[in-house]
C-alpha positions as CSV (number, residue, x, y, z in Angstrom):
1,M,-12.6,-4.2,5.5
2,T,-12.2,-5.3,9.1
3,A,-8.1,-5.4,8.3
4,A,-8.8,-1.4,6.5
5,V,-10.6,-0.9,9.8
6,N,-7.9,-2.3,11.9
7,G,-5.4,-0.3,10.0
8,Q,-7.1,3.1,10.3
9,A,-7.1,2.3,14.3
10,R,-3.6,1.0,14.0
11,A,-2.7,4.7,12.2
12,S,-4.7,6.7,14.8
13,E,-2.8,5.0,17.2
14,S,0.4,6.6,15.6
15,L,-0.2,10.0,15.9
16,E,2.4,12.3,17.3
17,P,2.7,12.5,21.4
18,N,2.7,15.4,23.2
19,A,3.2,17.6,19.6
20,M,5.1,20.4,21.2
21,L,7.6,18.0,22.8
22,V,8.1,16.4,19.8
23,S,8.8,19.5,17.8
24,D,11.1,20.7,20.1
25,I,13.2,17.6,20.9
26,Y,13.2,17.6,16.7
27,R,14.8,21.4,16.3
28,R,17.4,21.0,19.0
29,V,18.1,17.3,17.9
30,G,18.2,18.4,14.1
31,E,20.4,21.9,14.8
32,L,23.2,19.4,16.8
33,L,23.2,17.0,13.6
34,A,23.8,20.1,11.0
35,E,26.4,20.9,13.6
36,A,28.0,17.2,13.4
37,N,27.7,17.3,9.5
38,T,29.5,20.4,9.6
39,R,32.2,19.2,11.6
40,S,32.3,15.9,9.4
41,E,32.5,17.6,5.8
42,A,35.2,20.2,7.5
43,A,37.5,17.4,8.8
44,G,37.1,16.2,4.9
45,R,34.8,13.1,5.5
46,G,32.0,14.4,4.0
47,R,28.6,13.5,5.4
48,L,27.7,11.2,8.2
49,A,27.0,8.0,6.9
50,V,23.1,7.4,6.8
51,D,23.3,4.7,9.6
52,D,25.8,6.4,11.8
53,E,23.2,9.9,11.5
54,R,20.8,7.7,12.9
55,A,22.6,6.1,15.6
56,L,23.9,9.7,16.7
57,S,19.7,10.9,16.4
58,Q,18.8,7.9,18.6
59,K,22.0,9.1,21.2
60,L,20.9,12.7,21.1
61,I,17.5,11.9,21.5
62,A,17.9,9.6,24.9
63,D,20.2,12.3,26.3
64,E,17.3,14.8,25.6
65,L,14.8,12.8,27.3
66,S,17.3,12.3,30.1
67,S,17.7,16.0,30.3
68,L,13.5,16.1,30.7
69,A,13.7,13.4,33.0
70,E,16.1,15.3,35.3
71,R,14.3,18.6,35.1
72,A,11.0,16.5,36.0
73,Y,12.4,15.2,39.4
74,A,14.2,18.6,40.1
75,G,10.4,20.5,40.2
76,G,8.8,17.5,41.7
77,A,7.0,16.3,38.6
78,E,6.3,13.0,37.3
79,P,8.5,12.2,34.2
80,L,7.8,10.7,31.2
81,D,6.9,6.6,31.4
82,E,9.2,4.1,29.1
83,A,6.1,4.2,26.7
84,A,5.5,7.5,26.1
85,E,9.6,7.9,25.8
86,D,9.4,5.4,23.5
87,A,6.9,6.9,21.2
88,V,8.3,10.9,21.6
89,T,11.7,9.0,20.4
90,A,9.7,7.4,17.2
91,A,8.3,10.7,16.4
92,V,11.2,12.7,16.4
93,L,13.2,10.0,14.4
94,D,10.4,10.1,12.1
95,R,10.6,13.5,11.5
96,L,14.4,13.3,11.3
97,H,14.8,10.7,8.9
98,G,11.5,9.4,7.7
99,L,8.4,11.2,6.7
100,A,6.9,12.8,10.1
101,R,3.0,11.4,11.0
102,L,3.3,9.4,7.1
103,Q,6.1,7.5,8.1
104,P,3.5,4.8,10.2
105,L,1.7,4.5,7.2
106,L,4.3,3.4,5.2
107,D,5.6,1.2,7.6
108,D,2.3,-0.6,7.6
109,P,2.1,-3.2,5.2
110,E,-1.6,-3.5,4.6
111,I,-1.8,0.1,3.1
112,R,-1.5,-0.4,-0.8
113,D,-1.8,3.3,-1.7
114,I,-2.0,6.8,0.3
115,H,-3.7,9.6,-1.3
116,I,-3.6,12.8,0.3
117,S,-5.6,17.0,-0.7
118,G,-4.2,19.1,2.2
119,A,-3.0,18.1,5.1
120,H,-6.5,16.8,6.5
121,R,-7.8,15.3,4.2
122,V,-6.0,11.5,3.6
123,W,-7.5,8.4,1.8
124,L,-5.9,5.1,2.5
125,S,-6.5,2.2,0.2
126,Y,-5.9,-1.5,1.5
127,R,-4.6,-4.5,-0.5
128,H,-6.7,-7.0,0.0
129,G,-10.2,-4.0,-0.2
130,G,-11.6,-1.5,1.7
131,K,-10.8,2.3,1.3
132,V,-11.1,4.7,4.7
133,R,-10.6,8.0,5.9
134,G,-6.6,8.5,7.4
135,P,-5.3,10.9,10.2
136,S,-4.3,14.2,9.0
137,V,-0.5,14.0,8.5
138,A,0.3,17.4,9.0
139,D,-1.6,20.5,11.1
140,S,-1.4,22.8,8.0
141,D,-1.1,22.7,4.2
142,A,2.2,25.2,4.6
143,E,3.8,22.0,7.2
144,L,2.6,19.6,4.5
145,V,5.1,21.5,2.3
146,A,7.7,21.7,4.4
147,L,7.7,18.0,5.2
148,V,7.7,16.9,1.7
149,A,10.0,19.9,0.2
150,T,12.1,18.3,2.8
151,A,12.3,15.0,1.9
152,A,13.1,15.7,-1.6
153,R,15.9,17.5,-0.8
154,R,17.1,15.0,1.6
155,L,16.0,11.8,0.2
156,G,16.6,12.5,-4.1
157,R,19.3,11.1,-6.1
158,S,19.9,14.0,-6.8
159,E,18.6,17.7,-4.8
160,R,15.0,18.1,-6.1
161,R,12.8,21.1,-5.2
162,W,9.0,21.3,-4.8
163,D,7.7,25.0,-4.8
164,N,5.7,27.5,-6.9
165,A,8.6,27.4,-9.4
166,H,9.1,23.3,-9.7
167,P,5.3,22.5,-8.4
168,E,5.3,18.9,-9.4
169,L,8.1,16.0,-7.9
170,N,8.6,12.6,-8.4
171,L,10.2,10.9,-5.7
172,Q,11.4,7.5,-5.1
173,L,11.1,6.7,-0.9
174,P,13.8,4.4,0.8
175,N,11.9,1.3,0.9
176,G,11.0,1.6,-3.1
177,D,7.7,3.2,-3.0
178,R,7.0,6.2,-5.2
179,L,5.8,9.6,-3.9
180,H,4.2,12.2,-6.6
181,A,3.1,15.6,-5.2
182,L,1.7,18.4,-6.6
183,M,1.4,22.4,-5.6
184,A,0.5,25.8,-6.5
185,V,-1.5,24.3,-9.7
186,S,-3.8,22.2,-7.3
187,G,-7.0,23.6,-5.2
188,R,-4.1,22.3,-2.3
189,P,-0.9,20.4,-1.9
190,T,-2.2,16.8,-3.3
191,V,0.4,13.6,-2.7
192,T,0.0,10.0,-3.9
193,I,1.9,7.2,-3.1
194,R,2.1,4.4,-4.4
195,R,3.1,1.3,-2.5
196,H,5.0,-1.9,-4.1
197,D,5.1,-5.0,-2.6
198,F,8.7,-6.9,-3.4
199,D,7.3,-9.7,-1.7
200,L,5.0,-10.6,-4.8
201,S,7.8,-11.4,-7.1
202,R,6.9,-14.7,-8.9
203,L,4.6,-15.9,-11.7
204,D,3.4,-18.9,-9.4
205,E,2.7,-16.1,-6.8
206,L,0.4,-15.1,-9.3
207,V,-1.2,-18.1,-9.6
208,D,-1.9,-18.0,-6.0
209,R,-3.1,-15.0,-6.2
210,G,-5.5,-15.3,-9.3
211,V,-4.0,-13.1,-11.5
212,S,-3.5,-15.9,-13.9
213,D,-4.2,-19.7,-13.8
214,A,-0.8,-22.3,-14.6
215,L,-1.3,-22.6,-17.9
216,L,-0.8,-19.3,-19.2
217,A,1.9,-18.4,-16.1
218,G,3.9,-21.4,-17.7
219,F,3.6,-20.2,-20.9
220,L,5.0,-16.6,-20.5
221,A,7.6,-18.4,-18.0
222,A,8.8,-20.5,-21.5
223,A,8.3,-16.8,-23.4
224,V,10.7,-15.2,-21.6
225,R,13.7,-18.3,-21.4
226,A,12.9,-18.2,-25.3
227,R,13.7,-14.6,-25.4
228,L,10.1,-13.3,-26.8
229,N,10.1,-9.5,-27.0
230,L,6.8,-8.8,-24.8
231,I,4.7,-5.7,-23.5
232,V,2.5,-5.4,-20.7
233,A,0.1,-3.4,-21.1
234,G,-2.9,-2.3,-18.9
235,G,-4.8,0.2,-17.2
236,T,-3.4,3.1,-13.8
237,G,-2.7,0.4,-10.5
238,T,-4.0,-3.1,-12.6
239,G,0.1,-4.5,-11.3
240,K,2.1,-3.8,-14.8
241,T,5.1,-3.5,-13.0
242,T,4.7,-6.5,-10.7
243,L,4.0,-8.8,-13.2
244,L,6.7,-6.8,-15.2
245,R,9.2,-7.7,-12.2
246,C,7.6,-11.0,-12.2
247,L,8.6,-11.3,-15.6
248,I,12.0,-10.5,-15.4
249,N,12.8,-13.0,-11.9
250,E,12.1,-15.7,-14.6
251,I,15.5,-14.3,-16.8
252,P,18.7,-16.8,-16.4
253,P,20.8,-15.3,-13.8
254,E,24.0,-15.2,-16.1
255,E,22.4,-12.5,-18.5
256,R,23.4,-8.7,-18.2
257,L,20.0,-7.1,-17.7
258,I,19.7,-2.9,-18.0
259,T,16.0,-1.3,-16.4
260,V,15.5,2.4,-17.9
261,E,12.6,4.2,-15.7
262,D,11.0,7.4,-15.1
263,S,10.9,6.9,-11.4
264,L,13.0,3.5,-10.0
265,E,9.8,1.0,-9.3
266,I,11.0,-2.5,-10.4
267,G,13.7,-2.9,-7.8
268,L,16.1,-5.2,-9.3
269,D,18.5,-4.6,-6.3
270,H,16.0,-6.4,-4.6
271,F,16.9,-9.4,-6.1
272,E,20.5,-9.3,-6.2
273,E,20.8,-13.1,-5.8
274,L,18.7,-13.6,-9.2
275,H,20.1,-10.6,-11.5
276,P,23.6,-10.3,-10.1
277,D,25.0,-8.3,-13.6
278,H,22.3,-5.4,-13.7
279,E,22.5,-1.6,-13.8
280,M,18.9,0.5,-13.1
281,L,18.8,3.5,-14.6
282,E,16.2,6.3,-13.2
283,A,15.8,10.2,-15.5
284,R,16.8,13.2,-14.0
285,E,15.1,16.3,-14.7
286,A,17.1,19.5,-15.0
287,N,18.6,21.5,-12.0
288,T,17.1,25.1,-10.6
289,E,19.5,26.3,-13.3
290,G,17.4,24.2,-16.4
291,V,20.8,22.3,-17.4
292,G,21.3,18.3,-16.2
293,A,18.1,16.6,-17.6
294,F,18.5,13.3,-18.9
295,T,14.9,11.8,-20.3
296,L,14.4,8.2,-20.7
297,A,14.8,8.4,-24.3
298,D,18.0,9.4,-23.5
299,L,18.1,6.8,-21.2
300,V,17.2,3.8,-23.6
301,R,19.6,5.0,-26.1
302,A,22.6,5.1,-23.4
303,A,21.3,1.7,-22.3
304,L,22.2,0.3,-25.5
305,R,26.1,1.5,-25.4
306,M,26.4,-1.1,-21.9
307,D,26.6,-3.9,-23.6
308,P,23.0,-5.4,-22.1
309,E,21.7,-8.9,-23.2
310,R,18.3,-7.6,-22.2
311,V,17.0,-3.8,-22.1
312,I,13.9,-3.4,-19.9
313,V,12.1,-0.1,-20.1
314,G,9.9,0.4,-17.0
315,E,6.9,2.6,-19.0
316,V,7.0,3.6,-22.5
317,R,5.1,6.8,-22.9
318,G,6.9,9.4,-25.2
319,A,10.1,9.3,-27.5
320,E,11.4,6.2,-25.6
321,V,9.8,3.8,-28.1
322,L,11.8,4.7,-30.8
323,P,15.1,3.4,-29.0
324,M,13.2,0.8,-27.1
325,L,11.7,-0.9,-30.5
326,L,15.2,-0.8,-32.3
327,A,16.4,-2.4,-29.1
328,M,13.8,-5.3,-29.4
329,S,14.2,-5.8,-33.0
330,Q,18.3,-4.8,-33.5
331,G,20.1,-8.4,-31.3
332,N,18.4,-7.3,-27.8
333,D,16.0,-10.2,-27.9
334,G,13.7,-11.1,-24.3
335,S,13.7,-7.3,-23.5
336,M,10.4,-5.7,-22.2
337,C,8.7,-2.8,-21.4
338,S,5.1,-1.5,-20.2
339,V,2.8,0.5,-21.2
340,H,-0.7,2.2,-21.0
341,A,-3.1,0.9,-23.1
342,D,-7.1,-0.1,-22.3
343,S,-7.1,-3.1,-24.7
344,S,-4.0,-5.7,-26.3
345,K,-4.7,-4.9,-29.4
346,G,-4.9,-1.2,-28.5
347,V,-1.0,-1.1,-27.8
348,F,-0.5,-0.7,-30.7
349,A,-2.2,2.6,-31.9
350,R,-1.0,3.8,-28.4
351,L,2.9,3.1,-29.7
352,A,2.2,4.6,-33.3
353,M,0.7,7.8,-31.0
354,Y,4.2,8.1,-29.3
355,A,6.2,7.4,-32.2
356,A,3.8,10.5,-34.1
357,M,5.0,12.4,-30.9
358,T,8.7,12.1,-31.7
359,R,11.5,14.4,-33.1
360,E,11.4,12.1,-36.2
361,R,7.6,12.3,-36.1
362,L,7.3,8.4,-37.7
363,E,3.8,7.8,-39.8
364,P,2.0,4.7,-38.2
365,E,2.6,2.8,-40.8
366,V,6.7,3.4,-40.2
367,T,5.9,2.5,-36.8
368,N,3.3,-0.6,-37.6
369,L,6.3,-2.0,-39.2
370,L,8.4,-1.7,-36.4
371,V,6.6,-2.7,-34.2
372,A,5.7,-6.4,-36.3
373,N,9.4,-6.4,-36.3
374,A,10.5,-6.1,-33.1
375,V,7.6,-6.9,-30.4
376,D,6.2,-11.1,-30.2
377,L,3.8,-10.6,-27.3
378,V,1.8,-8.0,-25.8
379,V,0.1,-9.2,-22.6
380,H,-2.8,-7.2,-20.9
381,L,-4.1,-6.7,-17.4
382,S,-7.5,-5.5,-16.1
383,W,-9.3,-5.3,-13.1
384,V,-12.0,-8.0,-12.9
385,D,-14.3,-8.3,-10.1
386,G,-12.1,-6.1,-7.9
387,V,-8.8,-8.6,-8.1
388,R,-6.4,-7.8,-10.7
389,R,-6.0,-10.3,-13.8
390,I,-4.5,-11.0,-17.2
391,T,-7.4,-10.8,-19.8
392,S,-5.3,-11.1,-23.0
393,V,-2.5,-13.1,-24.6
394,R,-1.6,-11.3,-28.1
395,E,1.2,-12.6,-30.2
396,V,2.6,-10.4,-32.8
397,T,2.9,-12.5,-36.6
398,G,5.5,-9.9,-38.2
399,T,3.4,-9.4,-41.0
400,L,1.7,-6.4,-42.5
401,E,-2.1,-6.2,-43.7
402,A,-3.0,-3.3,-45.5
403,G,-0.8,-1.1,-43.1
404,Q,-1.8,-2.7,-40.2
405,I,0.3,-5.1,-37.1
406,S,-1.0,-8.4,-38.2
407,S,-1.7,-10.6,-34.2
408,N,-3.3,-13.2,-32.8
409,E,-4.9,-13.3,-29.6
410,L,-3.7,-16.8,-27.7
411,W,-5.4,-16.0,-24.5
412,R,-8.7,-13.4,-24.8
413,P,-11.3,-12.5,-22.1
414,G,-13.7,-15.4,-21.4
415,P,-17.5,-15.2,-20.2
416,D,-16.1,-13.8,-16.3
417,G,-13.3,-11.7,-17.8
418,C,-10.6,-14.0,-17.2
419,A,-8.1,-14.6,-19.5
420,R,-9.1,-18.1,-21.5
421,P,-6.9,-19.8,-24.2
422,A,-8.7,-18.8,-27.5
423,S,-5.9,-19.3,-30.8
424,P,-2.8,-21.6,-30.9
425,P,0.4,-19.6,-31.1
426,T,2.4,-19.6,-35.0
427,S,4.5,-22.5,-35.5
428,E,7.5,-20.4,-34.9
429,T,6.3,-19.0,-31.7
430,L,5.1,-22.6,-30.6
431,A,8.7,-24.0,-31.2
432,A,10.4,-21.1,-29.5
433,V,8.2,-21.9,-25.8
434,T,8.5,-25.9,-26.7
435,A,12.6,-25.7,-26.8
436,A,12.3,-23.5,-23.8
437,G,10.2,-26.1,-21.5
438,F,6.4,-25.2,-22.1
439,D,4.2,-28.2,-22.8
440,A,0.9,-28.1,-23.0
441,E,-0.2,-31.0,-22.0
442,R,0.7,-31.4,-18.4
443,F,-2.1,-28.1,-18.4
444,H,-5.7,-29.6,-17.9
445,T,-6.8,-26.0,-19.0
446,A,-5.6,-26.0,-22.3
447,E,-8.5,-28.3,-23.7
448,G,-7.3,-29.4,-27.2
449,W,-6.6,-25.9,-27.7
450,W,-2.4,-26.3,-28.2
451,R,-3.5,-29.3,-30.8
C-alpha cells in the first residue's frame, strides 16, 4: 500500500500549475499549430509529423513564456522561476499531445488501471496491490468529455467520435494502453483505462511472478514450439493478454504471424527482433455515414488470405469463433486466441454459445466437433489470493463422447488454488512436446506425474 500512497502523492503533485495561465498558453499555441498545419497542407506536404509538431509546440511555448517574463519585468513583477516554467510547459504539452491531467497518471509505471466516473471521482489500482482515490482529471464533466473526444479524433487510427450519437469509445493510446469510455447512457461520463506492461513478455518472467511454476512454463513453451493450438481463458483482468504475449514470444522468429484484435493490445511491434515478419490487424467501426466497418470475423477471414503461419486472435467473443476454429483445423497449426470463461472446461460451452450466435447458427454438436478437431490445449487463469495464476491446463483429446468434447485436465487447481500436475497427456501430445524439447524428468515438481 505504501507504493500506492506514494503514487497518489506523485499524482497530486502533478496537478496543473496556474490553470488559467496553462489554458491561455494552450489556446494560443494550439491556434499557431493549427495555422502551421494548414500552411503545410496547402503546400502539399500534409500535416506536420508528430515529432515535428511536438518540437514546434515546445518552441512556441518557450516563446510564450519568454514574452510573459518580459512583461513581468517591465511591470516590476517577479517572473516565473525555472521550476514553474517547466511545470507550465509540461502541462501545456500534456494538453496538446497527451491527455492533460490524465497524462501524469499514464506516465506513472506503478498504476495498473484507472477508473473515472465524472471529472472528480477517480480511482487508481496499483500493480503491486492497493487502490486509492486519485486527483481530479478535469474541472467539469464537460471538460472531461471534450478532452476524451479530442483525443479520439487525434489519436485514433481512423477518426472516431465520442458524443451523444456515438456514446461508446474504444481507443488505443500511443503507449499501448486501452481506453474505454461511455457517455449519455451512464449517469456521468465514464472512462476506464487498462494499462499494459510490455516489459512482462516471457514465460520465465511469469515464473518469477508466481503465475506459473517452471514445470508448467516449460510444458507451455514446448507446446508452442510443437505448434499445438492453444486457447487462453480466464476472467476480466486475470492476465490473458499478458500470457498470450508470453506464449507468442516463444514462437521462432522466422515464422509469419498475424494478430487480430478489437483493440491492439498484444503489441508485436514492441518485439520487432522476435517477430520481424508480422502483421497487426485491428477491427474498425463504421464511420459517421454508417459504412466502412470491419469486424473481427472479417479480419480473421482476411488474415487467412495473407499467408500466415499462425493466426492469433486477441479475444474471441462472437462471430469470429468460426473462422478462428477453421484456421486452427485447416493448416494454421500453432494458432492461439483468448476467451472469457470461468474454468478451462467452461470454454467449450462459451465457444458453442458464440457459434450459435453466428449467421450460420451452428448446433452445439457441430461446434463441439470443430473444437475437438481444432483445439489442443486450454490454459485457464484466475486470481488466487490476490495474485494472477495459471490454475488449469486442459488437453482436448480430439474425440467426442455422446456429442460432448472429450478432454483431459493435465493441471488442475491444488489445495492452494494453484495449478498442480493431475493427469498425463495423451501419447500424441507427449510425443509432440518431447520432440519440441520438453523433459519432465528435469523438474522436481513433476513428482512422477509424467511417468
